[in-house]
C-alpha positions in Angstrom: -214.9 -43.6 -3.1 -217.6 -41.6 -1.4 -219.5 -44.8 -0.7 -216.5 -46.4 0.9 -215.9 -43.5 3.2 -219.5 -43.7 4.4 -219.1 -47.4 5.2 -216.0 -46.8 7.1 -217.6 -44.1 9.1 -220.5 -46.2 10.0 -218.3 -49.1 11.1 -216.4 -46.8 13.5 -217.7 -46.7 17.0 -219.1 -43.4 18.1 -217.3 -41.2 20.6 -220.1 -41.8 23.1 -218.9 -45.4 23.5 -216.6 -45.6 26.5 -213.1 -47.0 26.3 -214.1 -50.0 28.4 -216.5 -51.1 25.7 -213.7 -50.9 23.1 -211.4 -52.9 25.5 -214.1 -55.5 25.8 -214.2 -55.9 22.0 -210.4 -56.5 22.1 -210.8 -59.1 24.8 -213.5 -60.8 22.9 -211.2 -61.1 20.0 -208.5 -62.6 22.2 -211.0 -65.0 23.8 -212.2 -66.1 20.4 -208.6 -66.8 19.3 -207.7 -68.9 22.5 -210.4 -71.5 22.1 -209.2 -72.5 18.7 -206.1 -74.3 19.9 -207.9 -75.9 22.8 -210.2 -78.2 20.7 -207.0 -79.3 18.7 -205.4 -80.3 22.0 -208.5 -82.1 23.1 -208.7 -84.0 19.8 -205.0 -85.1 20.2 -205.7 -86.2 23.8 -208.6 -88.2 22.6 -206.4 -89.9 20.1 -203.9 -90.8 22.8 -206.4 -92.5 25.0 -205.9 -95.9 23.4 -202.2 -95.6 24.4 -203.0 -96.2 28.1 -202.4 -99.9 27.9 -198.7 -99.1 27.2 -198.5 -97.9 30.8 -198.6 -101.5 32.1 -195.4 -102.7 33.7 -192.7 -103.9 31.3 -192.2 -107.1 33.2 -195.3 -108.7 31.6 -194.3 -111.6 29.5 -195.4 -111.8 25.9 -197.9 -114.4 25.1 -196.4 -117.7 24.0 -196.1 -118.4 20.3 -198.8 -120.7 19.1 -197.3 -123.8 17.5 -198.9 -125.5 14.6 -199.7 -129.2 15.0 -197.0 -131.4 13.6 -194.3 -128.7 13.6 -191.2 -129.5 15.7 -189.8 -127.1 18.3 -186.4 -127.0 16.5 -187.9 -125.5 13.4 -189.7 -122.8 15.3 -186.7 -121.7 17.4 -184.2 -121.9 14.5 -185.6 -118.7 13.0 -184.8 -116.8 16.2 -181.4 -115.0 16.0 -179.5 -113.1 18.6 -179.0 -109.4 18.2 -175.2 -109.7 18.2 -174.0 -111.9 15.4 -170.4 -113.0 15.7 -168.3 -112.6 12.6 -166.7 -115.8 11.5 -163.5 -116.4 9.6 -165.1 -118.4 6.9 -163.8 -121.5 5.1 -160.1 -122.2 5.8 -157.7 -121.8 2.9 -155.1 -124.1 4.5 -155.6 -127.8 5.3 -155.3 -128.7 9.0 -152.5 -131.1 8.4 -150.4 -128.8 6.2 -146.8 -128.6 7.1 -145.7 -125.3 8.6 -142.5 -125.2 6.5 -144.7 -124.9 3.4 -147.2 -122.4 4.8 -144.4 -120.2 6.3 -141.8 -120.8 3.6 -141.0 -117.0 3.2 -140.7 -116.4 7.0 -137.4 -117.9 8.2 -137.7 -116.7 11.8 -141.2 -118.3 12.2 -139.8 -121.6 10.8 -137.0 -121.5 13.3 -139.4 -120.8 16.1 -141.5 -123.8 15.0 -138.4 -126.0 14.9 -137.5 -124.8 18.4 -140.9 -125.6 19.8 -141.2 -128.9 17.9 -144.4 -128.0 16.1 -144.8 -129.4 12.5 -148.4 -128.9 11.4 -151.2 -126.3 11.6 -153.2 -128.6 13.9 -150.4 -128.6 16.5 -150.0 -124.8 16.2 -153.7 -124.0 16.7 -153.6 -125.6 20.2 -151.4 -122.7 21.5 -152.7 -119.2 22.4 -150.4 -116.3 21.5 -149.3 -115.6 25.1 -148.3 -119.2 25.6 -146.1 -119.1 22.4 -144.4 -115.9 23.6 -143.7 -117.4 27.0 -142.3 -120.6 25.5 -140.1 -118.7 23.1 -138.8 -116.1 25.5 -138.5 -118.3 28.6 -135.2 -120.0 27.4 -133.8 -116.6 26.4 -134.5 -115.2 29.8 -132.9 -118.2 31.5 -129.8 -117.9 29.3 -129.4 -114.2 30.1 -129.7 -115.0 33.8 -126.9 -117.6 33.5 -124.7 -115.1 31.7 -125.3 -112.5 34.4 -124.4 -115.0 37.1 -121.2 -116.2 35.4 -120.0 -112.6 34.9 -120.7 -111.7 38.5 -118.7 -114.7 39.7 -115.8 -113.4 37.7 -116.2 -109.8 39.0 -117.7 -108.6 35.8 -121.2 -107.3 34.8 -123.3 -106.2 31.8 -123.8 -102.5 31.1 -125.9 -101.0 34.0 -126.1 -104.4 35.8 -123.6 -103.7 38.6 -126.2 -103.9 41.4 -127.2 -107.4 40.4 -123.5 -108.5 40.3 -122.9 -107.1 43.8 -126.0 -108.8 45.2 -125.1 -112.1 43.6 -121.5 -111.9 45.0 -123.0 -111.4 48.5 -125.2 -114.5 48.1 -122.1 -116.5 47.1 -120.0 -115.2 50.0 -122.6 -116.2 52.7 -122.0 -119.5 54.4 -124.6 -122.1 53.6 -126.8 -123.1 56.4 -127.8 -126.8 56.3 
């Protein structure tokens, strides 16, 4: 232990050394620690130098695909797919000429609608879009309700909450016709 103490005492700076000298040793240690990260940063920047060609404008077109001699264009472009692939229904389980009465045998209201529209096969049904079917099915019902409202108004009657229409319709009937 005595030897260790002697070594420690020798390592300590003497009192004669000023505080500025001790402070310079501290700064030397700090200076030695700072350069260590800098070479790492320089190495990483040196690695990034080949990345400068990426700074070119994005509008540059890619080089054309080299075609092999004897290969048709269709085979080259057939491998290219769009990013958005549409989902398909797949193979149909019902033939196109199948009668609607067989396909919709459990849905009596649908069969009545098909009879009303005069549609008999899947092929005829597929020509309509849903909105068109709704308009064709509800159109006659709207016309019928309109006729009912007019007949009631002519007889001084109206449906529940439809008194305003009945009064307006009676005014139209009472006006003399201008020819």
